[in-house]
N, C-alpha and C positions, 0 to 999 in steps of 0.2 A: 468726520462729516461724510454722509452718503449722498452722492449726486446721482440723479437719474441718468440713464443712458443718453437721453435726448439732451440734457444739460451738458454732459461731457462732450458729446458730439458737436454741439453748437460752439462751445469754447474752443475746441481743437480746430474747427474749420475757420473760426475768426482769426485764430493765431496764424494759420497758414497764410491767410490774406495779408494780415498785418506784417508777417515776415517779409513779404514782397515789398511792402511800403517802406519799412524801416531799414531794409538792407539794400535799397536801390543802389545800383552801381557796383554791387559786390557779387553779382551773378547768382543771387538767391532765387530758387525756383521750386515750384511744386511739380514733381515729375509723375506722381500717381495720386489720384484722389477718387476712390471708387466706393460709392455708397450703394451701388446696385439698384439705383432708383429707376433705371430704364428696364428693369425686369430681366436682364440677360447678363451673360458673362463674356460677351465679346465687346469690342470697342463700341461704346454706346452714344449717349446723348451729348457728350462733350469730349474734348481732346484728352483730358486726364483720366477718363475711364480706361479700364484695362481689358486685354484679351487674355483669358485664363486658359491654361492647359493642365493636363494631368500627366503623371508619369509613375511607373511602377509595373512590376510583373503582373499584378492584378490592379487595374485602375480603380480608384475610388469613384463612387457615384456622386456627382455634384450637380446642383441646380440652384436656381434663385428662388428663395422662399419669400413670398409676398404676403404672408398671412398677417404680418405686423406683430407677431407674438414675441419677437426679439427686438429690442430697441424701439425705433419709431417708424419702421418701414421694412424694406426689403433687405435680405442678407444672403450671402453665399452659403448654402447648406452642403456640407461635405460628409458623406456617409461612408465610413470605413468598414472594410471587411477583414481587417487584420493585415499584418505584414508591414512592408515599407511602401507607403503610398503617399503621393504628393500632389498638390496643386501649385502651379507657379505662373508667374508673369515674366516673359522674356523681353529683352530689348527695351527696358525702361528708359535708358539714357542716364545722363548725369556724369559729373566729374567731381571727385573729392580731392581737393588740394590740401597742402599743409596748412594747419590751423583752421580747418573747416570741419563742419559737422554734417553727417548724414543722420536723419531721424526717421524711424519707422514707427507708426502708431496704428493701432487697430482695436476694435471691440471684438471679443470672443465669448461664446456661450457654448458650453459643453453639454451634449445631449446623451452621450454614451461613453463609457470607459471600462476596459477590462480591469480586473482586480490588480494585476501586476503590470504597471506601466511607468516605472520610475523615471524614464527619459522618453516617454511615449509621444508627447506633443512637441513638435519641433518647428522652428521657423528660422529663416536666415536671409541674408542679403549677400549676393555673389557678384564678383567681378567677372561678368560673362565673357568667356573667351572666344565664342563663336556663335553664329546665328543658328536658328532652327534648321534642321535638316528635313525638308518636306517629304523625303522618301520614308522617314520614320514616323510620320504623323498619320494617325487614323482618327478621323473626327477631330477631337480636341486632345488626343492622347499621343504623346511622344514617349515611347517606351525607353527606359534606361538611359536617361540623359547622362552621358559620360564625357562631356567635353571639358574644355580647359577653364573650369569655373572655380576660382578661389573664393571661399566664402567665410563670413562670420556667422555662427550658428548658435542658437539657444535651444536647450532641451529642458523640458519641464514635465513633472508628473501631475496627473489629475487624481486627487485623493491619495496621492503617494508622494514621497520625497524623491528628489533626483534632479534638482536645479543645477544646470551646468552652462557656463558661458564657454563657448568653444569656437573652433575654426576647422575648416576642411581645406586640404591642399587640392590643387587641380588634378583631374584625371579620374575621379570616382563619380558614382552616382550622387547627385545632390541629396543632402540630408542623410548621408550614411548609406549603409547596406552593402558596400563592396569595397575591396581593396583597389588601389594602393593607399587611398587617403581617407580612411574613416574619420568620423568626428573625433577631434582631440580637445581635451580641456585646456584652457589657457592657464599656465602655471601661476600660482599666487592669487587665484580668485578670492575676492572678499564677498562673503555671503552675509548680508545685513539682516535679512529676515527670510524665513522659509515661505515659499509661495502659497502653499495650502490651497490649491485650486480645487473647486468642487463642481459637481454636476448642477445644471439648471441654475447657474448664477452668472450674471453678466460681469465681465471684467474689461477694463481698459488697460492695454499694455503699450508701453513706449520703450523703444530700444534706440539708443544713441551710440554712434561711432564717431569719435573725435580722432582725426589724424593729427597728432601732435608734432610729428616730424616725418621726414621722408620714409623712415622705416619703423615707426612706432605708432600704435593705435590704442586708444582707451575706449572700452565699451562699458555702458551703464544700462541697467535694466530697471524699469519702473512698473509697479503694479498699482493701478488706481491712484496714480500721482505720487506714490511713495517709492523711493529708491530701495531695491531689495538686493542688488548685487552689482559688482563692478570688477573689472580686470584690465590689465595692461599687457600688450604683446609687442615684443620687439623683433627686429630682424625681418620686417616685411619687405617684399619685393614686388607685390602685385596688388596693392590696396588702394589704387586711385579710383576704382569704380568708374572707368570711362564709359562703360555700358553695363548697367546693373540688371541683375535677375533677382526677383523676389520669390521665395518659396515657403510653403507651409506643408506640414506632413506629419506622419506617424512613424515610429520606429519599432517595428515588431510587435505592435499592440493594436487592439481595436479601440480607437478613439474617434468619435464622431462629433462634429462641432459646426458652429455657424460663425462666419466672419462678417463684419460690417465696418464701414467707414475706414477702409484701408488707405492710409496716407503716407506717402514717401516724399520727403523734402531733402534736397541736396544741392548745394551745400548750405549751411546755416552758420555764418561767421559769428565769432565769439561775442562781439559787441552787440550784435542783433539779439543773441540769446539773452543777454542781460535785460535788454529792453522788453522782450517778450515775457520773460519771467516776472517782471514787475507788473505787466498788464494782466498776466494770469492771476497773480496774487490779488490784484484789485477786483477782478471779476469774481473770484471765489469769495472774497470778503463781502462784496455787495450781495452775493447770493445768500450768505448767512444772515444778513441784516434785513433782507426784504421780507 
């Protein structure tokens, strides 16, 4: 079943609100919900909008596209010129306790990709170890963020294979590019289906992190509502996400893209997930029969 970008967006936003209702008293919250409807990439028309920054030896060009040709309105347009370039949101907040879930979802549309980019498109959620350093910021660019940010990272290819569920230790530039902690794959990854991302196609991606114990986390990746990969990592020491940082970027490749409806919820307790999954199924079933 193919759902339009507007339908997927409406369902996801409804679920975010319902999550607050059905998990009341369990500290469920929406920490970021940016549809770029205010036409800018700084804190905008509501508290859950985000202030976006760039990072990299050569900063990507980013702006808000209001043409409406992607999805149903405005989107963040990121124009890459190759290399390791990133856009990110610091100081998101949040806390991920044991038996709780962090969920990131977003719509993405690729406008350009170099021929060889097996792990070129990257995104991740980091346990931010320090605040922004104002002395390193020029406009909206903080070059070479190398602070104490442990992160869960996904690498995907556009028109090429290379799906990897990974992590980064603290101390390196976010989303790879330098030692001592480049992106490492999580051992034992299960790949259910190859992503097969293509240019000029709208995708909805959802990324879940379940903290199943004090030192264990399970990650699951969904493409257009279908699970395509999962992995489990043990031995964690810094995965509580008491202050989250969200990042998107490229790894040594030219990949340009647009982002819309970027949503981060943390935490999402297990019993609430079951309720929301049932509601999602009902909404999709109703969509098929209307």
